[in-house]
C-alpha positions in Angstrom: 106.4 73.5 84.0 105.8 77.0 85.3 109.0 79.0 86.0 109.8 80.6 89.4 111.8 83.6 88.2 109.6 86.8 88.4 110.8 88.2 85.2 109.8 85.1 83.2 106.5 84.9 85.1 105.7 88.6 84.2 106.3 87.7 80.5 104.0 84.7 80.8 101.3 86.7 82.7 101.4 89.4 80.0 100.8 86.6 77.5 97.7 85.5 79.4 98.9 82.8 81.7 96.7 82.9 84.8 99.0 80.3 86.5 102.0 82.8 86.2 99.9 85.6 87.4 98.7 83.7 90.4 102.3 82.8 91.3 103.3 86.5 91.1 100.4 87.5 93.5 101.6 84.8 95.8 105.0 86.4 95.7 103.7 89.8 96.7 101.8 88.2 99.6 104.9 86.3 100.8 107.0 89.4 101.6 110.2 87.6 100.8 113.0 88.1 98.2 110.6 87.2 95.3 108.2 89.9 96.5 110.9 92.6 96.0 111.9 91.3 92.6 108.2 91.1 91.6 107.5 94.6 92.7 110.6 96.0 91.0 109.2 94.7 87.7 105.5 95.5 88.3 106.0 99.2 89.1 107.5 99.8 85.7 104.0 99.4 84.3 101.0 101.8 85.0 98.5 100.5 87.4 94.9 99.6 86.2 92.0 101.9 86.9 90.8 100.6 90.3 87.2 100.7 91.6 87.1 99.8 95.3 83.9 98.7 97.2 83.8 98.9 100.9 81.1 98.9 103.7 79.8 97.0 106.8 79.7 93.3 106.8 76.5 91.9 105.3 76.0 95.0 103.1 76.0 92.8 99.9 79.4 93.9 98.6 80.4 90.5 97.1 77.1 90.1 95.3 77.3 93.7 94.1 80.9 93.1 92.8 79.7 90.1 91.0 77.0 92.2 89.3 79.5 94.9 88.5 81.7 92.3 86.8 79.0 91.4 84.4 78.1 95.0 83.8 81.6 96.0 83.1 82.2 93.1 80.7 79.0 94.1 78.9 80.1 97.7 78.4 83.8 96.9 77.8 84.8 100.5 78.2 84.2 103.6 80.1 81.5 105.4 78.1 83.2 104.4 74.9 86.7 105.3 76.0 89.5 103.3 77.6 88.5 99.9 76.3 89.2 96.9 78.4 88.6 93.2 77.7 89.7 91.7 81.0 88.8 92.4 84.6 91.0 91.7 87.6 89.2 91.3 90.9 90.8 91.3 94.4 88.8 90.2 97.4 90.3 91.3 100.6 89.4 88.8 103.2 90.0 88.3 107.0 93.1 86.4 107.7 93.1 82.8 109.1 94.5 82.9 112.6 96.4 79.6 111.8 97.7 80.0 108.2 97.4 83.8 107.6 95.5 83.0 104.5 92.2 84.4 103.4 89.2 82.6 104.9 86.0 84.0 103.4 86.4 83.0 99.9 84.3 85.6 98.1 84.9 83.8 95.0 82.2 81.5 96.1 79.7 84.3 95.4 81.3 84.9 92.0 81.2 81.3 90.7 79.4 82.6 87.5 82.7 84.2 86.5 85.1 81.7 87.8 85.6 80.0 84.4 85.4 83.3 82.4 88.7 83.7 80.6 88.3 87.4 80.8 88.0 87.6 84.5 90.7 86.9 87.1 89.5 86.7 90.7 91.8 86.4 93.7 91.2 86.4 97.4 93.9 88.0 99.6 94.3 88.1 103.3 94.3 91.3 105.5 97.0 89.7 107.7 95.7 91.6 110.6 96.2 95.0 109.0 94.1 97.6 110.9 92.3 99.1 108.0 91.4 95.9 106.3 93.8 96.2 103.4 97.2 94.3 103.4 100.3 96.1 102.4 100.4 93.6 99.5 97.3 95.0 97.8 99.0 98.0 96.1 101.7 95.6 94.7 99.0 93.1 93.6 97.3 95.9 91.6 100.5 96.7 89.9 101.0 93.0 89.1 97.6 93.1 87.4 98.8 96.2 85.4 102.0 94.4 84.4 99.8 91.5 83.2 97.9 93.9 80.8 94.8 94.5 83.0 93.6 98.0 82.7 90.6 97.7 85.0 90.3 96.2 88.5 87.8 95.8 91.3 88.8 95.6 94.9 86.2 94.4 97.4 87.3 94.7 101.0 86.3 93.0 104.2 83.9 95.1 106.2 85.4 96.0 109.6 83.2 99.0 110.6 84.8 102.2 111.4 88.3 101.3 110.3 87.3 100.3 106.8 88.6 103.4 105.1 92.0 102.2 103.6 90.3 101.4 100.3 90.5 105.1 99.4 94.3 105.0 99.3 94.2 102.0 96.8 91.3 103.0 94.5 90.6 105.6 91.9 86.9 105.4 92.5 85.7 104.4 96.0 82.2 102.9 96.5 80.7 102.8 100.0 77.9 100.2 100.3 75.2 100.8 102.8 71.8 99.3 103.5 68.3 100.8 104.5 68.3 101.5 108.2 72.1 101.7 108.1 72.4 103.8 111.2 72.5 107.4 112.2 74.7 110.1 110.6 77.2 110.2 113.5 78.0 106.6 112.9 78.9 107.2 109.3 80.8 110.4 110.2 82.9 108.5 112.8 83.6 105.8 110.3 85.2 108.3 108.1 83.0 107.1 105.2 82.0 110.6 104.1 85.7 111.5 103.4 86.4 108.4 101.3 83.2 107.8 99.3 83.0 108.9 95.7 79.8 106.9 95.4 77.3 105.7 98.0 75.3 102.7 97.2 72.1 101.9 99.1 72.0 98.2 98.5 69.0 95.9 99.3 66.8 98.9 98.2 63.8 96.6 98.1 63.6 96.8 101.8 61.9 99.5 103.9 63.9 102.5 104.9 65.5 103.5 101.6 64.0 107.0 101.6 65.2 107.6 105.2 68.7 106.4 104.4 69.0 108.6 101.3 67.8 111.5 103.3 70.4 111.0 106.0 73.2 110.6 103.5 72.0 113.8 101.6 72.0 115.7 104.9 75.4 114.6 105.8 76.8 115.6 102.4 75.1 119.0 102.7 77.3 119.7 105.7 80.5 119.3 103.7 82.3 121.1 101.0 82.9 119.0 98.0 84.8 119.4 94.8 83.1 116.2 93.8 79.7 115.6 95.6 79.4 111.8 96.1 76.6 110.3 94.0 74.0 108.1 95.7 72.7 105.0 93.9 70.0 102.5 94.9 70.6 98.9 93.9 69.2 95.4 94.7 72.3 93.3 94.0 70.5 89.9 94.1 68.4 90.8 91.1 70.8 93.3 89.4 68.4 96.3 89.8 70.4 99.6 89.8 73.6 98.0 88.5 73.6 100.0 85.2 73.0 103.1 87.1 75.9 102.3 89.4 78.1 101.7 86.4 77.0 105.1 84.9 78.0 106.7 88.2 81.5 105.1 88.0 81.9 106.5 84.6 80.8 109.9 85.6 83.3 109.9 88.4 86.1 108.7 86.2 85.2 111.4 83.7 85.4 114.0 86.5 88.8 113.1 87.8 90.3 112.7 84.4 89.9 116.4 83.9 93.3 117.1 85.4 92.7 115.3 88.6 93.6 111.7 88.0 97.4 112.3 88.0 97.1 114.3 91.2 95.0 111.6 92.8 97.5 108.9 91.8 100.5 111.1 93.1 98.7 111.2 96.5 98.2 107.5 96.3 101.9 106.9 95.6 102.8 109.0 98.7 100.6 106.9 100.9 101.9 103.6 99.4 105.5 104.9 100.1 104.6 105.9 103.6 103.2 102.5 104.3 106.3 100.8 103.0 108.5 103.1 105.1 106.4 102.5 108.2 106.7 98.8 107.6 110.5 98.9 107.2 110.9 101.1 110.3 108.6 98.7 112.4 110.9 95.9 111.2 114.0 97.9 112.3 112.4 98.7 115.7 111.7 95.0 116.1 115.4 94.2 115.4 116.4 96.8 117.9 114.1 95.5 120.7 116.3 92.7 121.8 120.0 92.2 122.5 122.6 93.4 125.0 122.2 97.1 124.1 118.4 96.9 124.5 118.7 95.1 127.8 121.2 97.7 129.0 118.8 100.5 128.3 116.0 98.7 130.2 118.4 98.4 133.1 119.1 102.1 133.0 115.4 102.9 132.9 114.9 100.7 136.0 117.9 102.4 137.7 116.5 105.9 136.9 119.6 106.9 135.1 117.8 107.5 131.8 114.4 108.0 130.3 112.5 106.3 127.5 113.3 109.1 124.9 117.1 109.1 125.6 117.1 105.3 125.6 115.4 105.2 122.3 117.8 107.8 120.8 120.7 105.8 122.1 119.5 102.6 120.4 118.8 104.3 117.2 122.2 105.9 117.2 123.9 102.5 117.7 121.9 100.9 114.9 
């Protein structure tokens, strides 16, 4: 029988128990006491190297992720360094309006790896989070690290302009586009230029590849880059370009390892801490937004004897 204690589960997960790992991930999604206990254990272990894939719906991210799993397994390392034998995959799906659970089930597109003992695939729900990534994702990645995974893929639900949160969770961020993807202003407004380390023009067997590459190159020419994002063409359905994409991932990892990876992860930790602080403050505000004191301040606002800023300060001072 699988235990429920996070400490025991972590030990089992480190020993290869997928059932224990699945329960730990359920804990970090539950946002309860077991979540805090799991996070406390998981953050003692370094996170895996994370490659994130994002882009508009229908761009072929899931199929491309499936191909990348095969490619990564075949290589087993980053250019002969940092060997890995297992891959953790998180698929961030829209939330069910009824259960809050993930509803797309990207694992359906990855059935070829479902029974592979070296691959662990988990769908997670966005739970309405604006940028498409739940607050549980950083913790889930840490759980993978605590379970001896040193490499992870995160595929996010495409939600247009707001799909930029992946950059705060990944070491290498891949933005997946298609031929005829739209004008440069759309990409700029989406913030994709700022988050992409690699652009993938998927479905490159369709017309418009040359124009899409030209548009991307022109947009990149307008910026100043310490790292100029690479552009790779793929046809995920057939696997064309997957090896080139893996080579681009390796090239980017080599680049940031030259004294930049620690700085990148420090920035990432700040963003994660900011998210947790914001969540706790929102919870505190929700607690303040009811009761006798709150109603008294509403009455004072209606009577014109205070203003919203003084009312808020009063409530905070009483908390």
